[in-house]
C-alpha positions in Angstrom: -25.2 -12.9 6.9 -25.0 -10.1 5.0 -22.1 -7.9 5.0 -21.5 -4.8 2.8 -18.1 -3.2 2.4 -18.1 0.3 1.3 -14.9 0.7 -0.4 -12.9 -1.9 -2.6 -9.2 -0.7 -2.4 -6.9 -2.7 0.3 -8.5 -2.9 3.1 -12.0 -2.8 1.8 -11.3 -6.1 -0.9 -8.9 -8.1 1.5 -11.8 -7.6 4.4 -14.2 -9.4 1.9 -11.8 -12.2 0.6 -10.9 -13.3 4.3 -14.4 -13.0 5.2 -15.5 -15.5 2.3 -12.9 -17.8 3.4 -14.1 -18.1 6.9 -17.8 -18.2 6.1 -18.9 -19.6 2.8 -22.6 -19.1 3.7 -22.4 -15.3 4.1 -23.6 -12.9 1.5 -20.8 -10.5 0.7 -21.2 -7.3 -1.6 -18.8 -4.3 -1.9 -19.4 -1.1 -3.4 -17.2 1.1 -5.0 -17.9 4.7 -6.4 -14.9 4.3 -9.5 -14.7 2.0 -11.8 -12.1 -0.2 -10.5 -11.6 -2.5 -7.4 -8.5 -3.9 -5.6 -5.9 -1.8 -7.8 -2.2 -1.3 -6.7 -2.6 2.3 -5.5 1.1 2.4 -4.1 2.3 1.2 -7.4 0.3 4.4 -9.4 3.1 6.2 -10.1 4.9 4.1 -12.1 2.9 3.8 -14.7 3.7 7.1 -15.4 7.3 6.4 -16.2 6.3 2.8 -18.2 7.8 0.9 -15.3 4.3 -0.5 -15.3 4.1 -0.5 -18.6 -0.3 -1.1 -18.9 -2.7 0.5 -16.5 -4.5 -2.6 -16.8 -1.7 -4.3 -15.0 -2.3 -2.5 -11.9 -5.8 -3.8 -11.6 -5.7 -6.7 -9.2 -9.1 -8.5 -9.3 -12.2 -7.7 -11.5 -15.7 -7.7 -10.4 -16.0 -10.8 -12.6 -13.7 -12.4 -10.8 -14.4 -11.7 -7.2 -17.6 -13.2 -8.2 -16.1 -16.5 -9.9 -13.2 -17.0 -7.5 -14.6 -15.8 -4.3 -18.4 -15.5 -4.7 -18.4 -11.7 -3.8 -20.2 -9.5 -5.4 -18.7 -5.9 -6.7 -21.0 -3.3 -7.4 -18.5 -0.4 -9.3 -19.7 3.2 -9.7 -21.9 2.6 -7.2 -21.4 5.2 -4.3 -23.2 4.8 -0.8 -24.7 8.6 0.2 -26.3 7.6 3.2 -26.4 5.2 6.0 -29.9 4.9 7.5 -28.8 3.2 10.9 -32.1 2.5 12.2 -33.4 0.8 9.3 -30.2 -0.7 8.7 -30.0 0.6 4.9 -27.6 2.3 2.5 -28.6 4.7 0.1 -26.6 3.5 -3.1 -26.1 6.0 -6.4 -25.9 4.3 -9.3 -23.4 6.3 -11.3 -23.7 4.7 -14.6 -27.7 5.5 -14.4 -27.9 8.4 -12.3 -30.5 6.6 -9.9 -30.6 5.3 -6.3 -31.7 2.7 -4.5 -31.7 1.0 -1.1 -29.3 -2.0 0.2 -30.0 -3.4 3.5 -27.1 -4.7 5.8 -26.4 -6.8 9.1 -22.8 -5.7 9.5 -21.0 -2.7 7.7 -17.6 -2.2 7.2 -16.3 1.3 6.0 -13.2 1.2 4.0 -13.4 4.8 2.3 -10.0 5.8 2.2 -8.8 9.0 2.1 -9.1 12.0 -0.6 -6.5 14.3 -2.0 -6.2 17.7 -0.6 -6.7 20.3 -2.9 -7.0 23.6 -1.4 -9.0 26.4 -3.1 -5.9 28.1 -3.9 -7.1 31.6 -6.4 -6.6 30.8 -10.0 -6.6 26.9 -9.6 -9.0 26.5 -12.8 -6.5 28.2 -14.7 -3.7 24.7 -14.3 -4.1 21.4 -15.8 -4.7 19.8 -12.6 -4.2 16.4 -11.5 -4.3 14.3 -8.5 -3.1 10.7 -7.9 -5.0 8.6 -6.0 -6.8 5.8 -8.3 -6.0 4.2 -12.2 -8.3 7.0 -13.8 -6.1 9.6 -11.9 -2.7 8.6 -13.7 -4.4 7.5 -17.2 -5.6 11.0 -17.4 -2.2 12.3 -16.2 0.0 10.5 -18.6 -2.5 11.5 -21.6 -2.6 15.2 -21.0 1.2 15.9 -21.5 3.7 14.7 -23.7 7.5 14.8 -22.7 8.8 15.0 -25.5 7.5 18.2 -26.4 9.4 19.7 -23.5 6.7 19.9 -21.1 7.1 20.7 -17.7 5.6 19.7 -14.6 5.1 21.4 -11.1 4.6 18.5 -8.5 3.1 20.0 -5.0 3.7 18.3 -2.1 7.2 16.3 -0.9 5.4 13.5 1.0 5.4 9.9 -0.7 2.9 10.4 -3.6 4.7 13.6 -4.3 8.3 12.3 -4.6 7.8 9.4 -6.1 5.3 11.1 -8.9 8.2 13.7 -9.4 10.5 10.9 -9.7 8.5 8.7 -12.3 8.1 12.0 -14.2 11.3 12.9 -14.6 12.2 9.3 -15.8 9.6 10.0 -18.5 11.3 13.1 -19.8 9.5 15.6 -18.4 11.4 19.0 -16.8 9.8 18.3 -13.2 10.0 20.9 -9.9 9.2 19.9 -6.9 7.6 22.9 -4.2 7.3 21.2 -0.4 6.6 24.7 1.8 8.1 23.2 4.6 12.0 22.9 4.9 12.4 19.5 3.8 10.8 16.4 2.2 9.4 13.2 3.8 9.3 14.4 7.4 9.4 10.4 8.2 13.0 11.3 8.3 15.3 13.9 10.4 16.5 16.9 8.5 19.8 15.1 8.4 19.0 12.3 6.8 16.7 13.4 4.4 19.8 15.3 2.9 20.7 12.2 0.9 17.3 12.5 -0.7 17.2 16.0 -1.1 20.7 15.6 -3.3 19.4 12.9 -5.0 16.7 14.4 -7.0 18.6 17.1 -7.3 21.1 14.7 -9.2 18.5 13.9 -11.4 17.5 17.1 -12.7 14.6 17.5 -9.9 14.4 21.2 -9.2 13.7 21.3 -5.6 12.0 24.3 -3.8 11.7 24.0 -0.1 10.3 26.5 2.3 7.8 28.4 -0.1 4.3 27.4 -0.6 1.7 28.5 -3.4 -0.2 31.1 -3.0 -1.7 31.0 -6.5 -2.1 29.9 -10.2 -1.6 32.0 -13.2 -2.7 30.4 -16.8 -0.1 27.7 -17.1 2.0 29.1 -13.9 2.8 28.7 -10.5 2.9 31.5 -8.1 4.8 31.1 -4.8 4.9 33.2 -1.7 8.3 34.1 -2.1 6.5 35.8 -5.4 8.3 33.7 -8.0 6.4 32.4 -10.9 7.2 28.7 -12.2 6.0 27.4 -16.1 3.7 24.5 -15.7 2.1 22.6 -18.7 1.1 20.2 -15.6 0.6 20.6 -11.9 -0.1 17.5 -9.5 -1.6 18.0 -6.1 0.2 15.8 -3.7 -0.4 18.2 -0.8 -1.7 15.5 1.2 -4.6 13.0 2.2 -7.8 13.4 4.4 -9.9 10.5 5.7 -13.0 10.1 3.6 -15.4 10.5 6.5 -18.1 12.8 5.4 -20.6 9.1 5.1 -19.5 8.4 8.6 -20.2 12.0 9.9 -23.4 12.4 8.1 -24.6 8.9 9.9 -23.7 10.1 12.9 -20.8 8.0 13.8 -18.3 9.7 16.3 -14.8 11.5 14.7 -11.9 11.4 16.4 -9.7 14.2 17.5 -7.7 13.9 14.6 -11.0 13.9 12.2 -10.5 10.3 11.5 -13.7 8.0 12.2 -13.0 6.9 16.0 -13.3 3.5 16.2 -12.4 1.0 19.3 -9.7 -1.6 20.0 -12.1 -4.2 17.1 -12.0 -1.4 14.8 -15.7 -1.1 15.9 -17.8 2.5 15.3 -20.1 3.6 17.8 -22.5 1.7 16.3 -21.7 -2.1 17.0 -23.0 -3.0 13.4 -20.8 -0.7 11.5 -16.9 -1.2 11.3 -14.3 1.2 10.0 -10.5 0.5 8.6 -7.5 1.8 6.8 -6.6 5.1 5.8 -10.3 6.3 7.2 -9.6 5.6 10.9 -7.6 6.9 13.9 -5.3 4.6 15.4 -2.9 4.4 18.6 0.7 5.7 18.3 3.1 3.1 20.2 4.9 5.9 21.4 2.8 9.0 21.5 0.0 7.4 23.6 -2.2 9.5 21.4 -4.1 8.6 18.5 -3.3 9.7 14.7 -3.7 8.9 10.9 -1.5 6.7 9.4 -2.1 6.3 5.3 0.0 3.1 5.2 -0.6 -0.1 3.3 0.0 -2.7 6.7 -2.3 -0.9 8.8 -5.2 -1.7 6.2 -4.3 -5.4 5.7 -4.4 -6.0 9.5 -7.5 -4.3 10.3 -9.2 -5.6 7.2 -8.5 -9.6 8.2 -8.8 -8.6 11.6 -12.5 -6.8 11.1 -13.4 -10.3 9.0 -12.2 -12.4 12.4 -14.6 -10.2 14.4 -17.6 -10.6 12.0 -17.2 -13.9 12.8 -16.8 -14.0 16.4 -12.6 -14.5 16.2 -10.1 -12.7 19.1 -8.7 -9.4 17.1 -7.4 -6.3 18.8 -6.0 -3.3 16.7 -2.2 -3.0 17.2 -1.0 0.2 18.0 1.5 1.2 15.5 5.2 2.2 14.4 4.6 3.4 11.0 7.0 1.4 9.2 7.6 2.6 5.6 10.1 3.1 2.6 10.7 4.4 -0.5 12.8 4.2 -3.9 14.2 7.7 -4.8 16.4 7.0 -7.8 19.2 4.8 -7.2 18.6 5.4 -3.4 16.5 3.3 -1.1 14.9 4.8 2.3 13.0 3.4 4.7 12.2 4.6 8.8 10.2 2.8 11.7 9.1 4.8 14.9 10.2 8.0 16.6 12.2 10.9 14.7 14.0 13.3 16.8 12.3 15.9 15.6 8.7 13.9 16.8 10.5 13.2 20.0 11.2 16.6 20.5 7.5 17.9 19.9 6.3 15.4 22.7 4.5 17.0 25.4 7.0 15.3 27.5 10.0 14.6 25.8 12.2 11.5 26.1 15.5 11.0 27.6 17.5 9.7 23.5 20.7 9.3 22.2 21.5 8.4 18.7 23.7 5.6 16.9 25.0 6.7 13.5 26.6 4.6 11.2 27.6 4.0 7.7 29.0 0.6 7.2 29.1 -1.0 3.7 26.1 -2.7 2.9 27.8 -6.0 1.8 31.6 -7.1 2.0 34.0 -4.6 0.6 35.1 -6.1 -1.9 32.1 -7.4 -3.5 30.6 -6.0 -6.8 28.0 -3.5 -6.0 29.0 -2.9 -2.1 27.7 0.6 -1.0 27.3 2.4 2.6 24.4 2.0 4.6 23.3 5.0 6.3 21.7 4.3 9.8 20.3 6.2 12.4 18.8 4.7 15.5 17.6 6.9 18.0 17.2 5.0 21.8 16.3 5.9 25.0 18.5 6.7 27.7 18.9 5.0 30.2 17.1 2.0 29.7 18.2 1.8 26.2 14.7 1.0 24.6 14.8 1.4 21.1 12.6 4.3 19.8 12.8 4.3 16.0 15.5 4.0 12.7 15.8 5.7 9.5 18.0 4.2 6.8 18.9 5.3 3.2 21.6 3.1 0.7 21.6 2.1 -2.4 21.8 -1.3 -1.0 19.1 -2.8 1.5 17.7 0.0 3.7 14.7 -1.3 4.1 15.9 -5.0 5.3 17.7 -3.2 7.8 14.8 -1.4 9.1 12.9 -4.1 9.2 14.9 -6.3 11.6 15.0 -2.9 13.9 10.8 -2.9 13.5 10.9 -6.1 14.4 13.3 -5.8 17.4 11.0 -2.6 18.6 7.6 -4.9 18.5 9.4 -7.2 21.1 10.6 -4.5 22.9 14.1 -4.9 22.5 16.7 -2.2 23.4 19.7 -1.0 21.5 22.2 -3.7 23.3 20.0 -6.5 21.8 21.0 -5.2 18.4 24.3 -6.3 19.2 23.0 -10.2 19.6 21.2 -10.6 16.7 22.5 -13.7 14.5 21.9 -12.6 11.1 22.8 -13.9 7.8 26.1 -13.6 6.4 27.6 -14.1 3.2 30.0 -11.6 1.2 27.1 -10.7 -1.2 24.5 -10.0 1.2 26.1 -8.6 4.6 29.1 -8.5 6.2 29.8 -10.7 9.2 29.1 -7.8 11.3 25.7 -6.2 10.1 24.9 -3.0 10.3 22.3 -3.2 12.7 25.0 -5.1 14.9 27.4 -2.2 14.2 24.4 0.3 15.7 24.1 -1.7 18.8 27.7 -1.7 19.5 27.7 2.2 19.2 24.7 2.7 21.1 25.5 0.1 24.0 29.2 1.8 24.1 27.5 5.6 24.5 25.0 3.8 27.2 28.0 2.3 29.0 30.2 5.6 28.7 32.6 4.0 27.0 32.9 7.1 24.4 31.2 10.5 23.8 29.8 11.6 20.5 28.8 15.1 18.7 26.2 14.8 16.4 26.4 16.4 12.8 24.1 19.0 13.7 26.4 20.5 15.7 29.2 20.9 13.1 28.7 24.5 12.3 28.7 25.7 15.5 31.8 23.5 16.6 33.5 25.3 13.4 32.2 29.1 14.1 33.4 28.4 17.7 36.8 27.6 16.8 36.9 24.4 18.7 39.9 21.7 18.1 38.6 19.7 15.2 41.0 16.5 14.8 40.7 15.0 11.2 42.1 11.1 11.8 42.1 10.5 8.0 45.3 9.3 5.8 46.9 12.3 4.1 45.7 10.8 0.6 42.2 11.1 1.9 41.8 15.2 2.6 42.4 16.3 -1.0 39.0 16.1 -1.6 37.8 18.3 1.2 38.1 18.9 5.0 36.4 20.0 7.5 37.5 24.4 7.8 40.0 24.9 10.2 40.5 21.1 11.2 44.0 19.6 12.2 45.0 16.6 10.0 46.7 13.8 11.9 46.3 10.4 10.7 45.4 7.3 13.1 48.4 5.5 11.8 50.5 8.8 13.2 48.3 9.5 16.3 50.5 8.0 19.0 53.6 9.3 17.7 52.0 13.0 17.5 50.0 12.8 20.6 51.8 15.8 22.0 50.3 18.1 19.2 46.9 17.7 20.7 46.0 19.9 23.3 44.8 18.6 26.5 43.2 21.7 28.0 40.2 22.5 25.8 37.7 19.8 24.1 38.9 17.6 21.0 36.5 16.6 18.4 37.8 14.0 16.0 36.2 12.4 12.7 37.1 10.5 9.6 35.9 9.3 6.9 32.8 6.9 8.1 33.3 7.6 12.0 35.1 4.0 12.8 38.5 5.3 12.6 37.8 8.5 14.9 35.8 6.6 17.2 39.6 4.5 17.8 41.0 7.1 18.0 38.9 8.8 21.0 39.5 5.7 22.8 43.1 5.7 22.3 43.3 9.2 23.2 41.2 8.6 26.6 43.7 5.5 27.2 46.7 8.2 26.6 45.1 11.1 29.5 42.5 13.0 27.5 39.1 13.9 29.3 37.4 15.9 27.0 37.3 13.9 23.3 34.3 13.5 21.1 33.4 11.5 18.0 31.5 13.8 15.2 29.4 11.2 14.7 28.9 9.9 10.9 32.2 11.1 9.7 33.2 13.1 6.5 31.2 11.5 3.9 28.0 12.0 6.1 29.1 15.7 6.8 29.2 16.1 3.0 25.3 14.6 2.2 24.4 16.7 5.2 25.8 20.0 4.1 25.9 19.8 0.5 21.8 20.7 -0.4 21.7 22.6 2.4 24.4 25.4 1.5 23.3 24.9 -2.1 19.7 26.6 -1.1 20.9 28.6 1.5 23.3 29.8 -0.7 25.8 29.9 2.4 29.3 29.0 2.8 30.3 25.6 3.3 32.1 24.4 6.4 33.8 22.4 3.9 36.5 23.0 1.5 35.1 20.1 -0.4 32.2 17.6 -0.4 33.3 14.0 -0.9 30.6 11.5 -1.1 32.7 8.2 -1.2 
């Protein structure tokens, strides 16, 4: 059997290796139009800061090693320009010789990936423009500028690549501006959660420009829609990626509604001898019940293995996806899985849901390095079915999201998080893990044990003159309070309950939401019927409000910000 794989990064290379493990006699050839195969594309930004010291280490396998270790032939600088389905041949351009030739196949696997989006913005030829898609891109970017010369870089686009490139360029010593047309970066996080990452970028000297898009370029200058001009010795286009479908479209392969290649449950195209995997295809969303595009490493890997299995007659069904991912933004680790609130609101038939928002310590508080984990878990009402989660922390945010992603896979509910038996030792976790805490909150909300208000409603509560109760100790309020709030510490609450009105709603908060939850239950037991916990607590309010206040130049609802 002669198998040709188009694209030698991630999915393509993995598919070839798996196929060889299944069939020693198959003739396997990878065609790659660039000079490298099997490079660590997710590590590319880290070469810019020197975390990855040598560009050569980004390349995991050479054509020679593929041949000697796996008996897989790799042809780099070889671009497949046409698929001739009737004759089952490919037209290949040898880019080193600028000559073309034909190559036959029995089975064909398309793994062309996705291309960086570079819109034809007026004046784009007047700037030192770069994209980050392969090893040559980051080498060229690094060689084109010198941080010691005080040069500035404008990164356009606040997705994964844009944020990682901005961080690593800043670490390298450049002045960096990150421009995002939307009101926030990283839309896989809800607006309330992503503010922690906005602040991290700002804290490290990256100028964040939101809700403003690039209108044009002038000589070494980015011109925004607002009219502002930003000096730019270098410009990195990180607006996003689009599936590489030109080859498939020209061959008459079906494209889906998303614009990516349409495949069946086995990753087969409308041609029974042609498969497609990775960033170029559309897949099923586990919750939205529709096709979507997912440019992440794990889907490409599972599809690569699965297609190799199918070619050899083994079972494979391409799963639906919940889009689990993580990112480092300076000292913060962020991770997410499943649906966000914003996605739910945009659904044709929005789900009824609630939110468990907690911020317990990552490890036991007396241990060195103990830090809060801000965890937001979204679950369906009344079933409790887990819908999604986001976590941000200087500690192990990814660990908590991995737990919840696993729970989602096995169709668990928010109640099941209560019973998860997770590892514990003081340097690693708390006896009740962060995921357990989210389960407790969700269980109580479903059971009607208490009611809550989310931080997104804080400004409207202050504006309307609502009764807001601060149950922190007096020693804590010096760093800031919610404007108009009344401080009655939890330790004094029962002796001063007569000061709290019963004829209007009471909204309680503390540092993290734990003590205010206890205050809510105490007041309920004392006959109060309109009492709510302000989820997240003052620390979360501070993160949520700080950058929005700064960027919008608005008056804060807090008298001060307390991030500890």
